[in-house]
C-alpha positions as CSV (number, residue, x, y, z in Angstrom):
1,X,-0.1,0.1,0.0
2,X,1.4,3.2,-0.9
3,X,2.7,5.5,2.3
4,X,0.1,8.6,0.9
5,X,-2.9,6.0,1.1
6,X,-1.8,5.0,4.6
7,X,-1.7,8.6,5.9
8,X,-5.1,9.3,4.1
9,X,-6.6,6.6,6.2
10,X,-5.4,7.6,9.4
11,X,-6.5,11.1,9.3
12,X,-10.2,10.5,9.8
13,X,-9.3,8.1,12.7
14,X,-7.3,11.0,14.5
15,X,-9.9,13.4,13.7
16,X,-12.5,11.1,15.4
17,X,-10.3,10.7,18.7
18,X,-9.6,14.6,19.0
19,X,-13.5,15.0,18.4
20,X,-14.3,12.7,21.3
21,X,-11.7,13.8,23.6
22,X,-12.8,17.7,22.8
23,X,-16.5,16.5,23.5
24,X,-15.3,14.9,26.8
25,X,-13.5,18.0,28.0
26,X,-16.5,20.1,27.2
27,X,-18.7,18.0,29.3
28,X,-16.0,17.6,32.2
29,X,-14.7,21.2,32.5
30,X,-18.1,22.9,33.3
31,X,-18.5,20.3,36.0
32,X,-15.3,21.2,37.5
33,X,-16.0,24.8,37.2
34,X,-19.0,24.7,39.4
35,X,-16.7,23.7,42.4
36,X,-16.7,26.7,44.6
37,X,-14.4,27.7,47.4
38,X,-14.0,31.0,49.2
39,X,-11.2,32.4,46.6
40,X,-14.1,32.0,44.0
41,X,-16.4,34.6,45.8
42,X,-16.2,38.3,46.4
43,X,-13.1,39.1,48.3
44,X,-15.1,41.9,50.2
45,X,-18.9,42.1,51.4
46,X,-20.9,43.0,48.0
47,X,-23.6,45.6,47.9
48,X,-26.1,42.9,46.9
49,X,-27.5,40.9,49.4
50,X,-27.8,37.5,47.7
51,X,-25.0,35.6,45.8
52,X,-27.2,32.9,44.1
53,X,-24.5,31.2,42.3
54,X,-26.6,27.9,42.3
55,X,-29.4,29.7,40.5
56,X,-32.2,28.2,42.7
57,X,-34.0,31.5,43.4
58,X,-36.5,33.1,41.2
59,X,-36.1,36.9,40.9
60,X,-39.2,37.4,42.9
61,X,-37.8,35.4,45.8
62,X,-34.4,37.3,45.7
63,X,-36.1,40.4,46.0
64,X,-38.3,39.3,49.0
65,X,-35.1,37.7,50.6
66,X,-33.1,40.7,49.9
67,X,-35.4,43.2,51.8
68,X,-35.6,40.7,54.9
69,X,-31.5,40.6,54.6
70,X,-31.8,44.6,54.6
71,X,-33.7,44.4,58.0
72,X,-30.5,43.0,59.8
73,X,-29.1,46.6,59.3
74,X,-31.1,48.2,61.9
75,X,-29.3,45.8,64.5
76,X,-26.1,46.9,63.1
77,X,-25.4,43.5,61.5
78,X,-24.6,42.9,57.8
79,X,-26.6,39.9,56.6
80,X,-26.0,38.0,53.2
81,X,-27.1,34.6,51.5
82,X,-24.8,32.6,49.3
83,X,-26.1,29.5,47.5
84,X,-23.3,27.0,45.8
85,X,-24.0,24.2,43.4
86,X,-20.8,22.2,44.4
87,X,-18.4,22.7,46.9
88,X,-14.6,22.1,46.5
89,X,-13.3,19.0,47.6
90,X,-13.0,18.3,51.2
91,X,-14.7,21.7,52.1
92,X,-17.7,21.8,54.3
93,X,-20.5,24.5,53.9
94,X,-19.6,26.1,57.4
95,X,-15.9,26.1,56.3
96,X,-16.8,28.3,53.3
97,X,-18.8,30.5,55.4
98,X,-16.2,31.0,58.0
99,X,-13.6,31.7,55.2
100,X,-15.9,34.1,53.4
101,X,-16.5,36.0,56.4
102,X,-12.6,36.1,57.4
103,X,-11.8,37.6,53.8
104,X,-14.8,40.0,54.2
105,X,-13.4,41.3,57.8
106,X,-9.8,41.6,56.4
107,X,-11.2,43.8,53.6
108,X,-12.7,46.3,56.1
109,X,-16.1,44.9,56.1
110,X,-18.7,45.3,58.9
111,X,-17.6,43.6,62.1
112,X,-20.7,42.1,62.9
113,X,-21.8,39.6,59.9
114,X,-24.4,37.0,59.3
115,X,-24.0,34.4,56.6
116,X,-26.6,32.3,55.3
117,X,-25.3,29.4,53.1
118,X,-27.1,26.7,50.8
119,X,-25.6,23.8,49.0
120,X,-28.1,22.9,46.4
121,X,-26.3,19.6,45.6
122,X,-26.9,18.2,49.0
123,X,-29.9,20.1,50.1
124,X,-28.1,21.4,53.0
125,X,-27.6,24.6,54.9
126,X,-25.3,26.6,57.1
127,X,-25.6,29.7,59.3
128,X,-22.3,31.4,60.4
129,X,-21.5,34.6,61.9
130,X,-18.7,37.0,63.1
131,X,-17.0,36.4,66.6
132,X,-18.9,39.7,67.8
133,X,-22.2,38.0,67.6
134,X,-21.5,34.8,69.7
135,X,-23.4,36.2,72.8
136,X,-26.3,36.9,70.9
137,X,-26.7,34.1,68.3
138,X,-24.6,31.0,69.9
139,X,-23.6,28.0,68.1
140,X,-26.4,25.9,69.2
141,X,-29.1,28.3,67.8
142,X,-27.0,28.8,64.5
143,X,-26.9,25.0,64.2
144,X,-30.7,24.3,65.1
145,X,-31.5,27.2,62.4
146,X,-29.4,25.5,59.8
147,X,-30.3,22.0,60.3
148,X,-34.2,22.2,60.8
149,X,-35.5,25.8,60.3
150,X,-33.5,26.3,57.0
151,X,-32.8,22.7,55.9
152,X,-36.2,21.0,56.4
153,X,-38.3,23.1,53.7
154,X,-35.4,22.8,51.2
155,X,-35.3,19.0,51.7
156,X,-39.0,19.1,51.4
157,X,-39.7,20.0,47.7
158,X,-36.6,22.3,47.2
159,X,-38.2,25.1,49.0
160,X,-35.3,27.5,49.3
161,X,-37.0,30.7,49.8
162,X,-39.1,29.4,52.3
163,X,-36.3,28.1,54.0
164,X,-34.0,31.1,53.8
165,X,-36.9,33.3,54.9
166,X,-37.6,31.3,57.9
167,X,-34.2,31.0,59.2
168,X,-33.6,34.9,58.6
169,X,-36.8,35.8,60.5
170,X,-35.9,33.5,63.4
171,X,-32.5,35.0,64.0
172,X,-33.8,38.4,63.1
173,X,-36.4,37.8,66.2
174,X,-33.6,36.9,68.5
175,X,-31.3,39.9,67.6
176,X,-34.4,42.1,68.2
177,X,-34.5,40.8,71.7
178,X,-37.4,38.7,71.1
179,X,-37.8,35.0,72.3
180,X,-36.5,32.6,70.0
181,X,-39.4,31.0,68.0
182,X,-37.7,27.7,68.0
183,X,-37.7,24.8,65.3
184,X,-40.6,24.6,63.0
185,X,-43.1,22.0,63.9
186,X,-43.2,18.6,61.9
187,X,-46.6,17.4,61.1
188,X,-47.5,14.2,62.3
189,X,-49.0,11.6,59.9
190,X,-52.3,10.0,61.4
191,X,-53.5,7.0,59.7
192,X,-57.1,7.1,59.0
193,X,-59.4,4.2,60.6
194,X,-60.2,1.3,58.2
195,X,-62.7,-1.5,58.2
196,X,-60.1,-4.2,57.0
197,X,-59.2,-6.4,60.1
198,X,-55.8,-6.7,61.5
199,X,-53.7,-9.6,61.7
200,X,-54.5,-10.2,65.2
201,X,-58.3,-9.6,64.8
202,X,-58.1,-12.2,62.1
203,X,-56.5,-14.7,64.4
204,X,-58.9,-13.8,67.3
205,X,-62.1,-14.3,65.2
206,X,-64.0,-17.6,64.7
207,X,-64.9,-16.7,60.7
208,X,-62.8,-20.0,59.8
209,X,-64.9,-22.2,62.2
210,X,-68.1,-21.1,60.6
211,X,-66.8,-21.8,57.2
212,X,-65.9,-25.4,58.0
213,X,-69.3,-25.8,59.6
214,X,-71.0,-24.7,56.6
215,X,-68.9,-26.7,54.5
216,X,-69.7,-29.7,56.4
217,X,-73.4,-29.2,56.3
218,X,-73.4,-28.2,52.7
219,X,-71.8,-31.6,52.0
220,X,-73.7,-34.0,54.4
221,X,-77.4,-32.8,53.9
222,X,-77.4,-33.4,50.1
223,X,-75.8,-37.0,50.4
224,X,-78.6,-37.5,53.4
225,X,-81.3,-36.3,51.0
226,X,-80.2,-38.4,48.1
227,X,-79.9,-41.7,50.6
228,X,-83.5,-41.2,51.6
229,X,-85.3,-40.6,48.4
230,X,-83.3,-43.3,46.8
231,X,-84.7,-46.3,49.0
């Protein structure tokens, strides 16, 4: 086979390999780019109250939540919400929040910061604050707010707006000197009454005995009748 012919036949194969590689890279690289670390977020506290990098909030939800976050300013607290779609490897949501607050503090941000965080990949939440708010918002309150008040609506049908709003309202109430509203009440599922007997009721009934008696009578009576009239 002439060398020129062999080269011509190899070129299409090489093109297929390159195309497959480029397609794989195009599919893989965006997924990697979604991983979020503190360095991928603003170095200082932004003017906007919400950084919805996971794109899970509607425009109306962002507007409503931004107004609620702005209410923290009356208590001299700077509050923000950050949503992420994927965390950097080995990084927890709380660690991300603490790193962000540390960077914002070093850049001259407000001394009192509250940061609400949502991971849409795991439907988890976290709430972190600056050290100056520890006496008002202790660790147990932040943990309870994140794991129940905020995370339960998120896990229940992806209600990101509702979970965030409930968490913000709870902490704002405490900052304003009110009593902690506490965790959300979980509805208890009550089974409806049924006419179907339980296994125990079936065992205790004598229905089987009656069936045996009726079958016996239904068999013996016809035989006796035949015997009497056949004589």
